[in-house]
C-alpha positions in Angstrom: -190.6 92.2 7.6 -190.3 94.2 4.5 -191.0 97.9 4.9 -192.8 98.0 1.6 -195.3 95.3 2.2 -198.1 95.2 4.8 -198.9 91.9 6.3 -202.5 90.8 5.9 -204.4 91.2 9.2 -206.2 88.2 10.5 -209.3 87.7 8.4 -212.4 87.5 10.6 -215.0 84.9 10.0 -217.7 86.1 7.6 -220.1 83.2 7.9 -221.9 84.9 10.7 -223.2 88.5 11.0 -221.1 90.5 13.4 -221.7 93.9 14.9 -220.9 96.0 18.0 -222.7 95.8 21.3 -224.5 99.1 20.7 -227.0 97.6 18.3 -228.1 94.2 19.7 -231.9 94.3 19.6 -232.9 91.2 17.7 -236.5 90.1 16.8 -237.8 87.3 19.0 -236.8 83.9 17.6 -233.7 85.1 15.7 -230.2 84.4 16.9 -228.4 87.5 18.2 -225.5 88.5 16.0 -222.0 88.1 17.5 -220.0 91.2 18.5 -216.9 91.6 16.4 -214.8 91.7 19.6 -215.5 88.0 20.3 -215.0 86.8 16.7 -211.3 87.4 16.2 -210.2 85.7 19.4 -212.1 82.5 18.5 -210.5 82.7 15.0 -207.1 82.9 16.6 -207.6 80.2 19.3 -209.8 77.8 17.4 -210.0 78.6 13.7 -211.9 76.5 11.3 -210.2 73.3 10.2 -211.4 69.8 9.4 -210.8 68.8 13.0 -211.9 71.8 15.0 -214.2 74.7 14.5 -216.5 77.2 16.3 -219.9 78.8 15.8 -222.7 80.5 17.6 -224.5 78.0 19.9 -226.6 75.6 17.9 -224.9 76.3 14.6 -222.0 73.9 14.5 -221.6 72.2 11.1 -222.8 68.6 10.7 -220.5 65.9 12.1 -219.0 68.2 14.7 -219.6 67.5 18.4 -219.6 70.2 21.1 -216.4 70.1 23.0 -216.7 73.5 24.8 -219.3 76.1 25.3 -218.7 79.8 26.2 -220.8 82.7 27.3 -220.0 86.0 25.7 -220.6 89.0 28.0 -220.0 92.7 27.4 -217.0 94.2 29.0 -217.5 97.9 28.2 -216.2 100.1 25.3 -217.0 97.5 22.7 -215.1 94.7 24.4 -216.2 91.2 25.1 -215.3 88.6 27.8 -215.7 85.0 26.9 -216.3 82.6 29.9 -216.2 78.8 29.7 -219.5 77.2 30.8 -217.8 73.9 31.6 -218.6 74.1 35.3 -220.7 76.7 37.2 -218.0 77.1 39.9 -215.2 77.8 37.3 -217.5 80.2 35.4 -218.2 82.2 38.5 -214.5 82.1 39.5 -213.5 83.5 36.1 -215.7 86.6 36.8 -214.8 87.1 40.5 -211.2 86.1 40.9 -208.7 89.0 41.1 -211.6 91.4 41.6 -209.3 93.5 43.8 -207.4 94.3 40.6 -210.5 95.8 39.0 -212.2 99.2 39.4 -215.1 99.2 42.0 -217.9 99.5 39.5 -216.6 96.5 37.4 -216.1 94.5 40.6 -219.8 94.9 41.5 -221.0 93.9 38.1 -218.8 90.9 38.0 -219.9 89.7 41.4 -223.5 89.9 40.3 -222.9 88.0 37.1 -220.7 85.5 38.8 -223.4 84.8 41.3 -225.8 84.4 38.4 -223.6 81.9 36.7 -222.9 79.9 39.8 -226.6 79.6 40.6 -227.8 79.2 37.0 -230.0 82.3 37.2 -227.9 84.1 34.5 -228.1 81.4 31.9 -231.4 82.4 30.3 -230.2 86.1 30.1 -227.0 85.4 28.1 -227.6 86.8 24.6 -224.5 85.3 23.1 -223.1 81.8 23.4 -220.4 80.1 21.3 -219.7 76.4 20.9 -216.3 74.9 20.0 -216.7 71.7 18.0 -214.5 68.7 17.4 -215.0 66.5 14.4 -216.7 63.2 15.2 -214.2 60.4 15.6 -211.3 62.6 16.5 -208.8 60.5 18.5 -208.1 61.5 22.1 -204.4 62.1 21.3 -205.3 64.7 18.7 -207.2 66.9 21.2 -204.1 68.6 22.6 -203.3 69.7 19.0 -206.8 71.0 18.5 -208.0 72.6 21.8 -205.9 75.1 23.8 -207.6 73.8 27.0 -206.3 70.3 26.2 -202.8 71.7 25.6 -202.9 73.5 28.9 -204.3 70.3 30.6 -200.9 68.7 29.7 -199.0 71.6 31.3 -201.1 71.6 34.6 -201.7 67.9 34.7 -205.4 68.5 35.3 -208.5 69.5 33.3 -208.8 73.2 32.9 -211.3 75.8 31.8 -210.5 79.2 30.3 -211.8 82.7 30.0 -210.5 85.5 27.8 -211.2 89.0 26.6 -211.6 90.5 23.2 -211.1 94.1 22.1 -209.9 96.0 19.1 -206.8 98.1 18.4 -203.3 97.4 17.2 -202.0 95.6 20.3 -204.8 93.1 20.6 -204.0 89.5 21.6 -205.9 86.8 23.5 -205.0 86.6 27.2 -206.5 83.5 28.8 -207.3 83.2 32.5 -206.8 79.5 33.4 -208.8 77.8 36.1 -209.3 74.3 37.5 -212.8 72.9 37.1 -213.3 73.6 40.8 -212.6 77.3 40.2 -209.0 77.4 41.5 -207.0 80.0 39.6 -204.0 78.4 37.9 -202.5 81.1 35.8 -202.6 83.2 32.7 -201.7 82.5 29.1 -200.7 85.2 26.7 -201.0 84.3 23.0 -198.8 85.7 20.2 -200.6 85.4 16.9 -198.8 87.9 14.6 -195.3 89.3 14.3 -195.8 92.0 16.9 -197.6 89.8 19.5 -195.1 86.9 19.0 -192.3 89.3 19.7 -194.2 90.7 22.7 -194.5 87.2 24.2 -190.8 86.7 23.7 -189.9 90.0 25.3 -192.0 89.2 28.3 -190.5 85.7 28.7 -187.0 87.2 28.5 -187.9 89.9 31.2 -189.5 87.3 33.5 -186.5 85.0 33.3 -184.2 88.0 34.0 -186.3 89.0 37.0 -186.3 85.4 38.4 -182.5 85.3 38.1 -181.9 87.8 40.9 -183.4 89.0 44.2 -185.8 91.9 43.7 -188.0 94.0 45.9 -190.4 94.2 43.0 -192.7 91.2 42.7 -193.3 89.6 39.3 -195.4 86.6 38.1 -193.5 83.3 37.8 -192.9 82.1 34.3 -194.4 78.6 34.0 -194.1 77.9 30.3 -193.1 79.5 27.0 -193.9 77.3 24.0 -195.4 77.1 20.5 -198.8 75.6 19.8 -200.5 75.4 16.4 -198.4 78.2 15.0 -199.1 80.4 18.0 -196.7 81.4 20.7 -197.9 80.9 24.3 -196.5 82.5 27.5 -198.0 80.9 30.7 -197.5 82.6 34.0 -198.5 81.8 37.6 -201.3 83.8 39.2 -200.5 86.7 41.5 -201.0 86.3 45.3 -204.8 86.3 45.9 -204.8 89.3 48.3 -203.0 91.8 46.0 -204.8 95.1 45.6 -204.5 97.2 42.4 -203.1 100.7 42.4 -205.7 103.3 41.8 -205.4 105.4 38.7 -204.7 108.4 40.8 -201.9 106.7 42.7 -198.6 108.5 42.8 -195.6 107.1 40.9 -194.1 104.3 43.0 -190.8 105.0 44.7 -187.9 105.8 42.4 -185.8 103.0 43.9 -188.1 100.4 42.2 -187.6 102.2 38.8 -183.9 102.1 39.4 -184.1 98.4 40.2 -185.9 97.8 36.9 -183.3 99.9 34.9 -180.5 97.8 36.5 -181.9 94.6 35.2 -179.5 95.3 32.3 -176.1 96.8 32.9 -176.6 100.6 32.8 -174.3 102.5 30.4 -173.9 106.0 29.1 -173.2 107.3 25.6 -174.1 109.6 22.8 -177.6 109.2 21.5 -176.8 108.7 17.9 -174.2 106.0 18.6 -176.3 104.1 21.2 -177.6 100.6 20.5 -181.1 101.8 21.4 -181.1 104.6 18.8 -179.6 102.3 16.1 -182.3 99.7 16.9 -185.0 102.3 16.8 -184.0 103.5 13.3 -183.8 99.9 12.1 -187.4 99.3 13.4 -188.6 102.4 11.6 -187.1 101.4 8.3 -187.9 97.6 8.5 -191.0 97.2 10.6 -193.3 100.2 9.8 -195.5 99.2 6.9 -197.5 102.4 6.4 -195.5 104.7 4.0 -196.8 107.9 5.4 -196.1 107.0 9.0 -192.6 105.7 8.1 -191.7 108.9 6.2 -192.8 111.0 9.2 -190.8 108.9 11.6 -187.7 109.0 9.4 -187.9 112.7 9.1 -188.3 113.1 12.9 -185.4 110.7 13.5 -183.2 112.6 11.1 -184.0 115.9 12.8 -183.4 114.5 16.3 -180.1 113.0 15.2 -178.9 116.2 13.6 -179.8 118.3 16.6 -179.2 116.0 19.6 -177.2 113.1 18.3 -174.2 114.1 20.3 -176.2 114.5 23.5 -175.1 112.0 26.2 -177.7 109.9 28.0 -177.8 107.0 30.4 -179.4 103.7 29.2 -180.8 100.7 31.0 -183.7 98.3 31.0 -187.4 99.5 31.2 -190.6 97.7 32.0 -192.4 99.2 29.0 -195.9 99.6 30.4 -195.4 100.6 34.0 -198.9 101.9 34.8 -201.3 101.6 37.7 -203.4 98.9 36.0 -200.3 96.7 35.7 -199.3 97.2 39.3 -200.6 96.0 42.6 -199.6 95.8 46.3 -199.6 93.1 48.9 -198.5 94.7 52.1 -195.4 96.8 51.4 -194.5 94.9 48.2 -195.3 96.2 44.8 -196.1 93.6 42.0 -195.7 94.4 38.3 -196.9 92.3 35.4 -197.4 92.7 31.6 -193.8 93.0 30.6 -194.5 92.5 26.9 -193.1 95.9 25.9 -190.0 95.6 28.1 -186.5 96.1 26.6 -183.0 95.7 28.0 -181.8 99.0 26.5 -183.6 102.3 26.6 -183.0 105.8 27.9 -183.2 105.8 31.7 -186.5 107.6 32.8 -188.8 106.1 30.2 -190.9 104.2 32.9 -191.5 107.4 34.9 -192.6 109.3 31.8 -194.8 106.4 30.7 -196.6 106.1 34.0 -197.7 109.7 33.9 -198.4 109.8 30.2 -200.7 106.7 30.2 -202.6 107.8 33.3 -203.4 111.1 31.5 -204.0 109.7 28.0 -205.6 106.4 28.7 -207.2 106.6 32.1 -208.2 110.3 32.1 -208.7 110.6 28.3 -206.7 113.8 28.0 -205.8 114.8 24.4 -202.3 113.5 23.5 -200.7 116.9 23.5 -201.9 117.6 27.0 -200.9 114.1 28.2 -197.4 114.5 26.9 -197.0 117.9 28.5 -198.3 116.7 31.8 -196.0 113.6 31.8 -193.0 115.9 31.1 -193.9 118.1 34.1 -194.8 115.3 36.6 -191.9 113.0 35.8 -189.2 115.7 36.4 -188.5 114.9 40.0 -188.2 111.1 39.3 -185.9 111.8 36.3 -183.7 113.9 38.5 -183.6 111.2 41.2 -182.6 108.7 38.5 -179.7 110.9 37.6 -181.0 112.4 34.4 -179.6 115.9 34.1 -182.2 118.7 34.0 -181.2 119.8 30.6 -181.9 116.3 29.2 -185.4 116.0 30.7 -187.3 117.3 27.6 -185.1 115.3 25.2 -185.9 112.0 27.1 -189.6 112.9 27.1 -189.5 113.4 23.3 -187.6 110.2 22.8 -190.2 108.4 24.9 -193.0 109.7 22.6 -191.0 108.6 19.6 -190.7 105.1 21.1 -194.4 104.9 21.6 -195.0 106.1 18.0 -192.7 103.4 16.6 -194.4 100.8 18.9 -197.8 101.7 17.6 -196.8 101.5 14.0 -195.1 98.1 14.5 -198.2 96.7 16.0 -200.4 98.3 13.4 -198.2 96.8 10.7 -199.0 93.3 12.1 -202.7 93.7 13.1 -204.0 96.4 10.8 -205.6 98.1 13.9 -205.0 101.7 14.7 -205.5 103.7 17.9 -207.2 106.7 16.4 -206.7 108.8 19.6 -203.0 108.2 19.4 -202.3 108.5 15.7 -201.9 110.8 13.8 -202.0 113.1 16.9 -198.6 111.8 18.1 -197.0 112.8 14.8 -198.4 116.3 15.0 -197.2 116.7 18.6 -193.7 115.5 17.8 -193.4 117.6 14.7 -194.5 120.7 16.6 -192.0 120.0 19.4 -189.2 119.9 16.8 -190.1 123.4 15.3 -188.2 125.2 18.0 -184.5 126.1 17.9 -182.3 123.6 16.2 -179.5 124.1 18.7 -179.3 123.5 22.4 -179.8 120.4 24.4 -183.5 119.8 24.3 -186.4 120.0 21.8 -189.0 122.8 22.0 -191.5 121.7 24.7 -195.1 121.0 23.9 -197.8 123.2 25.4 -197.7 123.3 29.2 -200.8 122.3 31.1 -201.8 122.8 34.7 
């Protein structure tokens, strides 16, 4: 991707009024406007072609027949959750399966709504429904090329129904929950629809294949399929064991032995930062994959300064999960399970996963400002970094490099989707630039503000 051109973000449908959940009151007799968080997933998964299209319920164009119907329910913070209404049992299962992986408040709400869908009591209360239509006369053999549910039917050799979420931000992608019509969970399908998400799907497929190639204490989902469909890239994984229980957001970092097991998915190696494949790759991503000129310039200046000051610093490198956080982790008995490997890499400074765990808990779950989250992660990851063999005088450098990696990741995703995490950027640039204003010699950058 050229560094001077910004790919067009997916253009959302404009035929229907869209708005957020916060303003949904509609005069009686009018159709409630669709929330934006449900529009773009249907544009990605269905689109509008001569063969297949979608619209609010009752508004399909002439000569299109209803093939699927979805309820659109709010999921908090401007998000939506789309549930197939093909069967009452499957609809209820989509809301209640894996409830042990959700926070308690969300579990209760989903149980109530699931009961309402199973009994039919909730149907009159659903403000938004969407219909997927197939052109009249479409041959049966064309359905697998038109409907993702029919494509998945071929994979599972049975009729399936789906549910999926919608949100905003640079990393957005449809993730489908797949069920049999009797409500049996069959798996998940992650959908790559732009440059960043297609690469994310490929990274996850690579990681899952690597995990399956060796015995691990860490549990991971089984990879069922990785294929292309209608210009999209699909990754299908098996469901987790039904009795898994999510880690709470306040859970301590899992044992360091599991982090070491992840790092050893690739052969660990040491070397100087500036000559390492990871650093060379990072610099190539900055110059070739960051579309925003201002962000690219700031990243290039930061990389230049880091290389001048710490390029000769020796670090250990290995694999990392990329998003090792409580909401991507669960336990069954004594075994830990980890999913969502889309940001994994086979070459990164050892210790990134420990830093990422603490940073994301502070920044995402507890909503700390980025500077405070970065400082807290640096403090709380130190014992894990030491146990992983990272020398004490390299801890702050590894923490800084982790934040640079997240900055580049955000900008790559933003270049593809057009979305931005306004809590993260430009705050991350300010924090990194401040951290580099300390002494230009020595083995570590100037630490950001300490927090208790």
